[in-house]
C-alpha positions as CSV (number, residue, x, y, z in Angstrom):
1,M,-117.1,-64.7,-137.4
2,Q,-114.5,-63.6,-139.8
3,K,-111.1,-62.0,-139.2
4,Q,-111.3,-58.7,-137.2
5,V,-108.7,-56.0,-137.0
6,V,-107.8,-54.9,-133.5
7,E,-106.8,-51.3,-132.9
8,Y,-105.3,-49.7,-129.9
9,A,-105.2,-45.9,-129.7
10,G,-106.3,-45.8,-133.3
11,V,-103.4,-47.9,-134.5
12,P,-104.0,-51.5,-135.9
13,V,-102.0,-53.8,-133.6
14,G,-103.3,-57.2,-134.6
15,I,-106.1,-59.3,-135.9
16,L,-108.5,-61.8,-134.3
17,V,-109.3,-65.0,-136.1
18,P,-111.8,-67.7,-135.1
19,D,-110.1,-70.8,-133.6
20,S,-112.0,-73.6,-131.9
21,D,-115.0,-71.5,-130.6
22,R,-112.6,-68.8,-129.3
23,L,-110.6,-65.9,-130.9
24,K,-106.9,-66.2,-131.5
25,F,-104.9,-62.9,-131.5
26,I,-102.2,-62.5,-134.1
27,A,-100.0,-59.5,-133.3
28,V,-98.7,-57.2,-136.1
29,K,-97.0,-54.7,-133.8
30,F,-93.9,-55.5,-131.7
31,H,-95.2,-53.9,-128.5
32,V,-98.2,-56.4,-128.3
33,H,-96.2,-59.5,-129.4
34,D,-96.4,-61.0,-125.9
35,L,-100.1,-61.7,-126.6
36,D,-99.4,-63.3,-130.0
37,E,-101.4,-66.5,-130.5
38,H,-103.2,-66.2,-127.2
39,H,-106.9,-67.1,-127.2
40,F,-109.7,-64.8,-126.0
41,D,-113.5,-65.1,-125.6
42,S,-114.2,-61.7,-127.1
43,A,-112.7,-58.6,-128.8
44,S,-113.2,-56.6,-125.6
45,D,-111.1,-59.3,-123.7
46,V,-108.2,-58.8,-126.0
47,K,-108.4,-55.0,-125.8
48,A,-108.4,-55.3,-122.0
49,A,-105.3,-57.5,-122.2
50,I,-103.5,-55.1,-124.5
51,R,-104.3,-52.2,-122.2
52,K,-103.0,-54.2,-119.2
53,L,-99.9,-55.2,-121.1
54,L,-99.0,-51.7,-122.2
55,N,-99.7,-50.2,-118.8
56,E,-97.1,-52.7,-117.3
57,K,-94.4,-51.9,-119.8
58,T,-91.8,-49.1,-119.5
59,P,-91.5,-46.6,-122.3
60,A,-88.2,-48.3,-123.5
61,E,-90.1,-51.7,-123.7
62,Y,-93.0,-50.1,-125.5
63,Y,-91.0,-48.5,-128.2
64,G,-88.5,-51.3,-128.6
């Protein structure tokens, strides 16, 4: 697998890179930085984590 762009609501928020048989998420947007360098088993797992993270944040936290 090569690098893969991760989008949320049509906006690129990070990339996934292969790392030791898993996928490492590299955040490129501040509102998903809490997930930076976390490892996931699939792209759908990282998207679910992003959805969960953003649902837990207040609007002030989301927009910085």
